C-alpha positions in Angstrom: 121.1 116.7 15.2 122.6 118.6 18.0 122.8 122.3 18.3 126.3 122.2 17.1 124.8 122.1 13.6 124.4 125.8 13.6 127.9 126.5 14.7 129.5 125.9 11.4 128.2 129.4 10.3 130.9 130.5 12.8 133.8 127.9 12.3 133.5 126.4 8.8 135.7 128.2 6.0 133.7 130.7 4.4 134.0 129.3 0.7 133.0 125.9 1.8 130.3 127.2 4.0 128.8 129.4 1.3 128.7 126.5 -1.1 127.5 124.1 1.3 124.5 126.5 2.4 123.8 127.9 -1.2 124.2 124.9 -3.5 121.0 123.0 -2.1 119.0 126.4 -2.2 120.5 127.2 -5.7 119.3 123.6 -6.7 115.9 124.1 -5.3 115.6 127.5 -6.9 116.5 126.2 -10.5 114.0 123.3 -10.1 111.5 126.2 -9.2 112.5 128.3 -12.3 111.9 125.0 -14.3 108.5 124.4 -12.9 107.6 128.1 -13.8 108.7 127.7 -17.5 107.0 124.2 -17.6 103.8 125.7 -16.3 103.8 128.6 -18.7 104.6 126.3 -21.7 101.6 124.1 -20.9 99.4 127.1 -20.5 100.7 128.4 -24.0 99.6 125.2 -25.5 96.0 125.6 -24.5 95.5 128.1 -27.5 98.9 128.0 -29.3 97.4 130.4 -32.0 97.3 133.5 -29.6 98.7 134.8 -26.5 95.6 135.0 -24.5 96.5 132.3 -22.0 100.1 133.4 -21.5 98.8 137.1 -21.1 96.0 136.0 -18.4 98.4 134.1 -16.4 100.8 137.0 -16.6 98.2 139.5 -15.4 97.6 137.4 -12.3 101.5 137.8 -11.4 101.1 141.1 -9.5 98.8 139.3 -6.9 101.1 136.3 -6.6 103.9 138.8 -6.1 101.9 140.3 -3.2 101.3 136.8 -1.9 104.9 135.9 -2.2 105.9 139.3 -0.6 104.3 138.5 2.6 105.5 135.0 2.6 109.0 136.1 2.0 108.8 139.0 4.3 107.8 136.7 7.4 110.3 134.2 6.3 113.2 136.5 6.1 112.2 138.1 9.3 112.2 134.6 10.9 115.5 133.3 9.3 117.4 136.5 10.5 116.1 136.5 14.0 116.6 132.9 14.3 120.1 132.9 13.0 121.0 135.8 15.1 119.5 134.3 18.3 121.6 131.2 17.7 124.8 133.4 17.1 123.9 135.0 20.6 123.5 131.5 21.9 119.9 132.1 22.9 118.2 128.8 21.9 114.9 129.6 23.8 114.6 133.0 22.0 115.3 131.4 18.6 112.6 128.8 19.3 109.9 131.6 20.0 111.0 133.3 17.1 110.3 130.3 14.7 106.9 129.6 16.7 105.8 133.0 16.2 106.7 133.0 12.4 104.5 129.9 11.9 101.6 131.5 13.4 102.0 134.4 11.4 102.0 132.4 8.1 98.9 130.8 9.1 97.0 134.2 9.7 98.3 135.5 6.5 97.0 132.7 4.5 93.5 133.1 6.1 93.5 136.7 5.1 94.2 136.0 1.5 91.5 133.2 1.4 89.0 135.8 2.6 90.2 138.2 -0.2 89.7 135.7 -2.9 86.1 135.8 -2.8 85.9 139.5 -4.0 89.2 140.8 -5.1 90.2 138.4 -8.1 87.5 139.6 -10.5 88.0 143.6 -10.0 91.7 143.1 -10.3 91.5 141.4 -13.6 89.0 144.0 -14.8 91.9 146.7 -14.0 94.4 144.7 -15.8 92.9 144.0 -19.2 90.2 145.1 -21.5 89.8 142.0 -23.5 87.1 139.7 -21.9 88.7 136.4 -22.6 92.0 137.3 -20.8 89.8 138.8 -17.9 87.8 135.5 -17.7 90.9 132.9 -17.5 92.8 135.3 -15.3 90.2 135.3 -12.8 90.0 131.5 -12.8 93.6 131.1 -12.1 93.9 134.0 -9.7 91.2 133.0 -7.5 92.5 129.5 -6.8 95.9 130.6 -6.0 94.5 133.0 -3.6 92.3 130.7 -1.8 95.0 128.2 -0.8 97.8 130.3 -0.4 98.3 129.2 3.4 100.1 126.3 1.8 102.7 128.7 0.3 103.0 130.8 3.6 103.6 127.9 5.9 105.9 126.1 3.5 108.1 129.1 2.9 108.2 130.2 6.5 109.2 126.5 7.7 111.9 126.2 5.1 113.3 129.7 6.3 113.4 128.5 9.9 115.4 125.6 8.8 117.8 127.8 6.9 118.2 129.9 9.8 119.9 127.0 11.5 122.0 126.3 8.6 120.1 123.3 7.4 119.7 123.7 3.6 119.0 120.4 2.3 115.7 119.7 3.5 114.4 123.1 2.0 116.0 121.9 -1.2 114.0 118.5 -1.1 110.9 120.6 -0.2 111.2 122.7 -3.4 112.0 119.5 -5.3 108.8 117.8 -4.2 106.6 120.7 -5.0 108.0 121.3 -8.4 107.9 117.7 -9.5 104.3 117.3 -8.4 103.4 120.4 -10.0 105.1 119.4 -13.5 103.4 116.1 -13.3 99.9 117.5 -12.4 100.0 120.3 -15.0 99.4 118.5 -18.2 96.9 116.0 -16.4 94.7 118.9 -15.0 95.1 121.4 -17.9 94.4 118.9 -20.8 92.3 116.3 -19.0 94.7 113.3 -19.1 94.0 109.9 -17.3 90.3 110.6 -17.3 90.5 113.9 -15.3 88.3 116.7 -16.9 90.2 119.4 -19.1 90.4 122.5 -16.8 92.5 124.6 -18.8 94.0 127.5 -16.9 92.2 126.7 -13.7 93.9 123.3 -13.8 97.3 125.0 -13.8 96.3 126.9 -10.6 95.0 123.6 -9.1 98.2 121.9 -9.9 100.2 124.7 -8.2 98.2 124.8 -5.0 98.3 121.0 -4.8 102.1 120.8 -5.1 102.5 123.6 -2.5 100.5 121.7 -0.1 102.6 118.3 -0.6 105.7 120.6 -0.1 104.1 122.0 3.1 103.1 118.6 4.6 106.7 117.3 4.0 108.6 120.1 5.6 106.0 120.3 8.7 106.6 116.4 9.3 110.2 116.8 9.3 110.4 119.8 11.7 108.1 118.3 14.1 109.4 114.8 14.0 113.1 115.4 13.9 115.5 116.9 16.5 116.6 120.1 15.2 118.3 123.3 16.9 115.2 124.7 18.2 112.3 123.5 19.9 109.0 123.5 18.1 107.1 121.4 20.6 103.6 122.1 21.4 104.4 121.9 25.3 106.7 125.0 24.9 104.9 126.6 22.2 105.1 130.4 23.0 103.8 133.3 20.7 105.5 136.5 21.9 104.3 140.0 20.6 107.5 141.4 20.4 108.8 138.9 18.2 105.9 139.7 16.0 107.2 143.1 15.7 110.8 142.2 15.2 109.9 139.8 12.5 107.8 142.5 10.6 110.4 145.1 11.2 113.2 142.8 9.8 110.9 141.4 7.1 109.1 144.6 6.3 111.6 145.8 3.6 111.0 142.4 1.7 107.3 142.7 1.8 107.3 146.4 0.7 110.0 145.7 -1.9 108.0 143.0 -3.5 104.7 144.8 -3.1 106.3 147.7 -4.9 107.2 145.2 -7.5 103.5 144.1 -7.8 102.5 147.9 -8.3 105.4 148.4 -10.8 104.2 145.2 -12.8 100.8 146.5 -12.9 102.0 150.1 -14.1 104.4 148.6 -16.6 101.6 146.3 -18.1 99.5 149.6 -18.4 102.2 151.3 -20.0 102.7 148.7 -22.7 99.0 148.3 -23.3 98.4 152.0 -23.9 101.0 151.7 -26.7 100.3 148.0 -28.0 96.4 147.4 -27.8 96.9 144.1 -28.9 98.7 143.3 -25.8 101.6 141.3 -27.4 104.2 143.5 -25.6 102.4 142.5 -22.2 102.8 138.7 -23.2 106.6 139.5 -24.0 106.8 141.0 -20.4 105.1 137.8 -18.9 107.5 135.6 -20.9 110.6 137.7 -19.7 109.7 137.4 -16.1 109.3 133.6 -16.5 112.5 132.9 -18.5 114.7 135.3 -16.4 113.9 133.2 -13.3 116.5 130.9 -14.8 119.1 133.7 -14.4 118.0 135.1 -11.1 116.8 132.1 -9.2 120.5 130.9 -8.8 121.4 134.3 -7.3 118.2 134.2 -5.0 119.4 130.8 -3.9 122.8 132.1 -3.1 121.1 134.8 -0.9 119.3 132.1 0.7 122.5 130.5 1.5 124.3 133.6 2.7 121.6 135.5 4.7 121.9 133.1 7.7 125.8 133.3 7.6 125.7 137.0 7.3 123.1 137.3 10.1 124.9 134.7 12.3 128.3 136.5 12.2 126.7 139.8 12.5 125.0 138.4 15.8 128.5 137.1 16.7 130.2 140.5 15.7 132.7 138.7 13.5 133.2 141.3 11.0 136.0 139.5 9.2 134.0 136.5 8.3 131.0 138.9 7.4 132.9 140.7 4.9 134.6 137.7 3.5 131.0 136.3 2.9 129.6 139.5 1.4 132.4 139.7 -1.3 132.2 136.0 -2.2 128.6 136.4 -2.6 129.0 139.4 -4.8 131.3 137.9 -7.0 129.4 134.6 -7.5 126.4 136.7 -8.2 128.0 138.7 -10.9 129.5 135.5 -12.6 125.9 133.9 -12.6 124.2 137.2 -14.0 127.1 137.5 -16.7 126.2 134.1 -18.0 122.7 135.0 -18.2 123.4 138.0 -19.9 125.3 136.3 -22.6 122.4 133.7 -23.2 119.8 136.6 -23.5 122.1 138.4 -26.1 122.9 135.4 -28.2 119.5 133.5 -28.4 116.4 135.7 -27.7 114.4 134.4 -30.4 115.0 130.7 -29.4 113.9 131.2 -25.8 110.8 133.3 -27.1 109.7 130.5 -29.7 109.6 128.0 -27.0 106.2 129.6 -26.1 105.0 131.4 -29.1 105.3 131.3 -32.8 103.5 134.6 -33.5 105.8 136.7 -35.7 105.3 140.3 -34.2 105.6 139.0 -30.5 108.8 137.4 -31.5 110.1 140.6 -32.9 108.9 142.7 -29.9 110.7 140.1 -27.7 113.9 139.8 -29.4 114.6 143.6 -29.0 113.1 143.5 -25.5 115.2 140.7 -24.0 118.4 142.1 -25.5 117.9 145.3 -24.0 116.5 144.2 -20.7 119.5 141.8 -20.1 122.0 144.7 -19.9 120.6 145.3 -16.4 121.7 141.9 -15.4 125.2 143.0 -14.6 124.5 146.0 -12.3 121.6 143.7 -10.8 124.2 141.6 -9.0 125.1 144.7 -6.8 121.4 145.3 -6.0 120.6 142.0 -5.1 123.5 141.3 -2.7 123.5 144.7 -1.1 119.5 144.3 -0.5 120.0 141.1 1.4 123.2 142.3 3.2 121.2 145.5 4.5 118.6 143.1 5.9 121.1 140.9 7.5 121.9 143.7 9.8 118.2 145.1 10.3 118.9 148.0 8.0 115.8 147.1 6.0 115.0 150.8 5.5 118.1 151.0 3.3 117.1 147.9 1.3 113.6 149.5 0.8 115.1 152.8 -0.2 116.9 150.8 -3.1 113.8 149.1 -4.2 111.8 152.6 -4.3 114.6 154.4 -6.1 114.9 151.5 -8.7 111.3 150.9 -9.4 109.2 153.9 -8.3 111.7 156.8 -9.1 113.3 155.5 -11.9 112.0 152.4 -13.7 108.3 153.5 -14.2 108.9 157.1 -15.0 111.7 156.2 -17.4 109.5 153.5 -19.2 106.6 156.0 -19.4 108.6 158.9 -21.1 110.9 156.4 -23.3 107.4 155.0 -24.5 105.8 158.3 -25.1 108.7 160.0 -26.9 110.6 157.2 -28.5 108.1 154.2 -28.7 107.7 150.7 -27.7 111.2 149.5 -28.6 112.6 151.8 -26.2 110.8 151.4 -23.1 112.9 148.4 -22.1 115.8 150.7 -21.6 114.3 151.6 -18.4 115.7 148.5 -16.9 119.2 149.0 -17.3 119.1 152.6 -16.6 117.4 152.0 -13.2 119.8 149.3 -12.2 122.9 151.2 -13.1 121.9 154.1 -11.0 120.9 152.2 -8.0 124.3 150.2 -7.9 126.2 153.7 -8.1 124.3 155.3 -5.2 124.0 152.3 -2.9 127.4 150.6 -2.7 129.1 153.5 -1.0 126.0 153.8 1.2 126.4 150.1 2.4 130.2 150.4 3.0 129.4 153.4 5.4 126.5 151.4 7.1 128.2 148.2 7.8 131.2 149.9 9.1 128.9 151.8 11.6 126.9 148.8 12.4 129.8 146.6 13.6 131.2 149.5 15.7 128.0 149.8 17.3 127.8 145.7 18.0 131.3 145.5 19.1 130.7 148.6 21.6 127.6 147.0 22.9 129.6 143.6 23.4 132.3 145.3 25.3 129.8 147.1 27.6 128.0 143.7 28.2 131.7 142.1 29.3 132.3 145.0 31.6 129.1 144.8 33.3 129.3 140.8 33.9 
């Protein structure tokens, strides 16, 4: 394909463009959500009489969030800059950004490989007091950390393609990874087809093998097909200033997700202090797994919308930027409204897929209904976050995350649990989302107005100088 491929972000009608860009990403995100649920389902079958295995995998989640935070941060920074450079008609710079992002992905994977040898055990000791949970969690986590380079390279490669408006190949990549994972899970967990039964460790091996397959596929595509940027080794250049720009743009994503990891740890400890059997912790794990079906389509919408927003900001097209933003916001609200209705109507049905323990189901029924109230204001938070990043106002996106999770969520959960009990902790989720939406929507309106005024002024000066 020729460089004209990326020009659709300037010329195609916004509604059709967002659908074209987002539907492949939404499809891949839903498949990823399906994998997460299937993975948890198979893990729950290892010991169906208890929640030990679910809780063990759930306690590994904060480190997985950290890994994903760095991968997504580098990926978002690369996407935004590639799209913006193409919007500015600077193909060599877009190529250098992509090359730099790939090297950063490999280096990050090596760092987590080194950490895997001495960090997994102490982390699980921090998370639980139950030896069986600690053992299985460490087994799972160490494998995930050792081979995280596959995830890093896969995500950054897909984001390079998305920055050019290419959404189908990232979708196919996600499908390959999810399908391989779903096939390998029962084989490696339960020892089918002559393989040894590896339990929770088998689930981790299935995950990293699937990520490796996805990585190989997308790399073969990028280095063998003609795309809008040049990744050839002959012109491979790593530029220090692009490392800084990628980190600056992606830092909010890294920090926001890292904060989410810390919040996850703190929430688990708050729950554990009230429920010593750690059933509420299992409920929290199940909630995060199941809610992926609701939020993954919105994240897919973000993946499709971010290059459009970034490109049209680079091209100083305020009208198209605003039309894209409004359409994304309406779409996100509809998706999350459907999720809210499902969580209100059938929480027990969702929980019983993974556990039959009556006390866990009772805790989860109450938790799912209360937390899902947060879905509706979350539409504003999610779309505002990606919009701030599209104009390199990551600091505002970071402040949103800190307000939501550090200032509001954790203190609210602690106080509600301490004074009202376990059943009221879950109110912290809708409280934090409502306040963040009310505070930051007017902030975004002022910020975007100033950003485009500055962009247009800079372009006018450039024209005068020419």
